[in-house]
C-alpha positions as CSV (number, residue, x, y, z in Angstrom):
1,X,11.7,4.2,21.1
2,X,15.4,4.8,20.5
3,X,17.6,3.3,17.9
4,X,20.4,1.2,19.4
5,X,23.6,0.7,17.4
6,X,24.2,-3.1,17.5
7,X,27.5,-3.0,15.6
8,X,30.3,-4.4,17.6
9,X,32.5,-1.8,19.2
10,X,36.1,-1.7,17.9
11,X,37.0,-1.8,21.6
12,X,35.4,-5.2,22.0
13,X,38.2,-6.8,19.9
14,X,41.3,-7.5,22.0
15,X,44.2,-5.2,21.1
16,X,46.4,-8.2,20.2
17,X,43.9,-9.3,17.6
18,X,43.6,-5.8,16.2
19,X,47.3,-5.4,15.9
20,X,47.8,-8.9,14.5
21,X,45.0,-8.3,11.9
22,X,46.9,-5.1,10.9
23,X,50.0,-7.1,10.3
24,X,48.0,-9.7,8.4
25,X,46.7,-6.9,6.1
26,X,50.1,-5.3,5.6
27,X,51.5,-8.7,4.4
28,X,48.6,-9.7,2.2
29,X,50.7,-9.4,-0.9
30,X,52.8,-12.4,0.2
31,X,51.9,-16.1,-0.1
32,X,49.9,-17.1,3.0
33,X,52.6,-19.4,4.5
34,X,55.3,-16.7,4.1
35,X,53.0,-14.0,5.5
36,X,52.3,-16.2,8.6
37,X,56.0,-16.7,9.1
38,X,56.6,-13.0,8.8
39,X,53.8,-12.1,11.2
40,X,55.1,-14.7,13.7
41,X,58.6,-13.3,13.4
42,X,57.4,-9.7,14.0
43,X,55.3,-10.8,17.0
44,X,58.3,-12.7,18.5
45,X,60.6,-9.8,18.0
46,X,58.4,-6.9,19.1
47,X,55.6,-8.1,21.3
48,X,55.9,-8.8,25.0
49,X,55.6,-12.4,26.0
50,X,52.3,-11.8,27.8
51,X,50.9,-10.4,24.5
52,X,52.2,-13.4,22.6
53,X,50.6,-15.7,25.2
54,X,47.3,-13.9,24.9
55,X,47.2,-14.4,21.1
56,X,47.9,-18.1,21.5
57,X,45.2,-18.3,24.2
58,X,42.7,-16.6,21.8
59,X,43.7,-19.1,19.1
60,X,43.0,-22.0,21.4
61,X,39.7,-20.6,22.6
62,X,38.6,-19.9,19.1
63,X,37.1,-16.6,20.0
64,X,37.3,-14.0,18.7
65,X,38.0,-15.6,15.4
66,X,41.4,-14.9,13.8
67,X,42.1,-14.4,10.1
68,X,43.8,-17.3,8.4
69,X,47.3,-15.8,8.3
70,X,47.1,-14.6,11.9
71,X,45.8,-18.0,13.0
72,X,48.7,-19.7,11.2
73,X,51.2,-17.3,12.9
74,X,49.7,-18.0,16.3
75,X,50.0,-21.7,15.6
76,X,53.7,-21.1,14.8
77,X,54.1,-19.2,18.1
78,X,52.3,-22.0,20.0
79,X,54.8,-24.4,18.6
80,X,57.6,-22.4,20.1
81,X,56.3,-22.6,23.6
């Protein structure tokens, strides 16, 4: 019998979620509302529209789950569409 690693692969998380989570962590020192605004501004400025749309689609689907700041940023982005 072999041991099987059941931990989720980092590659199973969509890249937009990984990158958004990194932004969320970098801005953790800010109040949540301000951090969400900053994350949304960064995404609007630097991410391609298809990446922004993918993040909003993930928010709407509810999977994989987003951190609270990233979810708030995605809601802000969804409101801009």
